[in-house]
N, C-alpha and C positions, 0 to 999 in steps of 0.2 A: 440296571435292568430289570423287567420284568416277565417272566412267561410268554405274555402275549407279545411283547418288545422282540422277545429274543427267535420269539417262532414266525413272527413275521418278516424277519430279516436273518432266518436261516440259512447256510448252504450248508446242503446235509452233506455233509462229509460218508456217512453211513448209515445204512437202515438198522432197526435194530436187530442185532444178533445176539444171542445166548452166551454172557460168559468173556462178554469183551470189555478188554482191561485199556488198551491201547490200541490208536489207530496212527496209522502212517501219512505224513499230509505231504504230498507231493507237487512242484511247481512253483517253491518257494524261491526268493530269492535272496543269497547269501546276504548277511548284516542289516536285516531288513527287522523292525520290530513288528509282530501278529499278537492280536488277541482274541483268544479263546474263551468259550464258552459252551459247556457240557450241557442241550437239553435234552433230557430222556424222557420219553414217551413209553410208558406199562403197556401191557397186553388188554388193558381194559379202556387206554385211551389218555389215562391221566400223565400229567404232565409236570415235570421240576427243572428247574434251572440250577445247575451246579456254578460254583463260585466263577467268574470269570476268569482266568489267566491269562496271563503274556507273556511271550518269550522272546526274545531275539535268537536267531538263525545264525550259526557262523558261517565264517569264509569258508568255501572250500580251498581246502589245501592246494598247494600250486602244483602242479607238475613239471614244470618249466625251467630245467637244470641248463641252462643256456646261459652265456655271457651276451652282454651289450658290450663290450668292451675287453681287451686287453691288452699292455703295455710292457716294455720289458727299459728297465734304465738305462743299457750300452745295446747298441748295433738295433736293426729295426726289423720286426720281424717277415718275413717272407715265407708265402704269400705277405699282404697286408691282414689286416683282421675281417672276418666276418663270423657272426656267430656261427654257421653252421660247419666253418672248415674247422678239423681237430686239430691240424699239424702244421706246425710252424720251423721253421728253423733261420737260426741267426749266428752270426760269423761275429768274433771279438779279437784281439788282438792279445798276446797274451799277459800283455802289462794287467788285462782286466781280471781281476785274481776273484771278485764276485757278481752277481746282479741282483735286483730284485724286480720283483712281478707286480705289476699293478690291476687286478683282474675289477670289473664291473657288471655285479649278478644283473640280469634282464629281468628278474621279479624279487621284489623285495623281500622276501620270505626267505628263498634260498641263501646258502652259506658256501666257502670255499674256503678248500686247502691246496695247501703249496708243499712239495715234496724234489728235490733233486738227488737222481743216483738212484733212486727206487729207495732213500732215507726215509724216515717218519715223515708223515705230516705235520703241517703245523695250519694254525688259522690263521687265515687274514679277513679283514674289514673289507665290505665292498668300497671300491673307488678310493684303498689306500693301499700304502706298497706293502710288499710283503718285507720279512728280516732279508737282511743278506744272504743269498743263496749261494756257496763257494764253488768255484769251477776249479776242476783240474783240467790240466793238458790235452786237447781233444775233444771227442765229445763228450759233452754233458747231457743226460734228460731231465728236463724240468716238468712235472705232472702238475696241471690244476683241474682238483676235480670241484666240479659244483654239484651240491645236495639239494633236489628241488626243496619245498616247502614240505613236501608230501614226507620227507624224512626216507623216499626209496627211493626214488626217481635221481640218477647221478650220470654225469657226461664229464670225462676226463679230458681235458685239449694238454697237446705234447707239443714242448719247445725242445728241439735240440740244438744246444748253446754250443758250436764248435770253437774252440778258444785256438788260433793258431799262432804257432811262431814266429816271431816276428824275425823278415829275412834282411832287414834293412842292417849295412853295414853300420859299425859302430863311425862315429867323426874322430878323427886323430887330431889330438889336440898338436901346440906348437912346441916345437922342445925350447927349453929355456940353456940358454948360452953360460 
């Protein structure tokens, strides 16, 4: 581009100000490439064109820490899963000694971790089953922590899995004579 071409096509971002070294450009879309040329005019009206630069804006960090889906390997969540509900319960037989959780994030840059009974968190890939989470007799608390793409915003879904004692009487076998 020439000085005349740049001058004719110019969108003035900032009128002349002494000692200006940077300018914030607003209203740009994320993940879009923009070309910038700097046309400088001195106090006498002389103009110079500095080499155009192009830059690609980065995607804004998401603050979405919600799940799009959540399932458990045994039993059924109560109430049924919805992203805005954070507390669930499930009852399982005492024969169920562990469960897995399959969380699916609502926004691709979010991450998920799970833990049982206030233990250590373990990372889980979105849409994949967690490792086996061991259950104890009675109530077990499973926390599913979602961290948004901004790395700051979090939301924790809690599932109380109650392992109940099987009260069905055992079948008595036939005696052999």
